[in-house]
C-alpha positions as CSV (number, residue, x, y, z in Angstrom):
1,M,18.5,21.6,73.4
2,G,16.8,22.8,70.3
3,Q,13.8,25.0,70.2
4,H,10.4,23.4,69.8
5,G,7.7,25.2,67.9
6,V,5.8,25.5,64.7
7,N,7.2,27.4,61.7
8,I,4.8,29.3,59.4
9,L,5.4,29.6,55.7
10,A,3.0,31.5,53.6
11,L,2.5,32.6,50.0
12,I,-0.1,35.0,48.8
13,K,-0.9,34.8,45.0
14,G,-3.8,37.1,44.1
15,S,-6.8,35.8,45.9
16,E,-5.1,32.5,46.8
17,R,-3.3,31.7,50.0
18,F,-0.8,28.9,50.6
19,V,0.0,28.5,54.2
20,F,2.3,25.8,55.5
21,L,2.8,24.9,59.2
22,Y,5.7,22.6,60.0
23,D,8.1,21.8,62.7
24,D,11.9,21.1,62.5
25,E,11.3,17.4,62.1
26,S,9.0,17.8,59.1
27,A,10.9,20.3,57.1
28,D,12.1,17.7,54.6
29,Q,8.6,16.5,54.1
30,L,7.5,20.1,53.5
31,L,10.2,20.5,50.8
32,Q,8.8,17.5,49.1
33,T,5.3,18.9,49.4
34,L,6.3,22.1,47.7
35,G,7.7,20.1,44.8
36,N,4.5,18.1,44.6
37,Y,2.4,21.3,44.6
38,A,4.6,22.8,41.8
39,A,4.1,19.7,39.7
40,D,0.3,19.7,40.0
41,P,-1.1,21.4,36.9
42,E,-4.4,22.1,38.7
43,L,-2.7,24.4,41.2
44,S,-1.3,27.9,40.4
45,F,1.7,27.0,42.6
46,S,4.7,27.3,40.3
47,W,8.2,25.9,40.4
48,Y,9.5,29.4,41.1
49,D,7.1,29.6,44.1
50,A,8.4,26.2,45.3
51,A,12.1,27.4,44.9
52,T,11.4,30.6,46.8
53,L,9.7,29.0,49.7
54,S,12.3,26.2,49.8
55,Q,15.0,28.7,50.1
56,R,13.2,30.3,53.1
57,V,13.0,26.9,54.8
58,R,16.8,26.4,54.3
59,K,17.7,29.9,55.5
60,L,15.6,29.5,58.6
61,R,17.4,26.2,59.3
62,E,20.7,27.9,58.9
63,A,19.8,30.8,61.1
64,E,18.5,28.4,63.8
65,S,21.7,26.3,63.8
66,G,23.8,29.5,64.0
67,E,21.6,31.0,66.8
68,S,21.3,27.9,69.0
69,Q,23.1,29.7,71.9
70,Q,20.9,32.8,71.7
71,P,17.7,33.0,73.9
72,C,15.4,34.7,71.5
73,E,13.1,32.8,69.1
74,P,12.7,33.6,65.4
75,K,9.8,35.9,64.7
76,N,7.9,33.4,62.5
77,R,7.8,30.7,65.2
78,I,4.8,30.0,67.4
79,P,5.6,28.1,70.6
80,R,3.8,24.8,71.1
81,S,1.3,24.9,73.9
82,A,2.0,22.7,76.9
83,A,0.1,19.5,76.7
């Protein structure tokens, strides 16, 4: 059984803050959003920023798939509250 929670991805550029919250099911959508932000000339979010954050998402996926048998959660994961 996989871990359920919210991942936090953040980028600080000067006075700007880009903060993304996503779960495992929405990671692909986040990757598309990063590309859309990079393509938007009105944002200071660059293709380099998108590539860097995309790499973090992919590395977290790899780490989680390799650690599926370990009981501890990644440090950047917030457990979902019980509904």
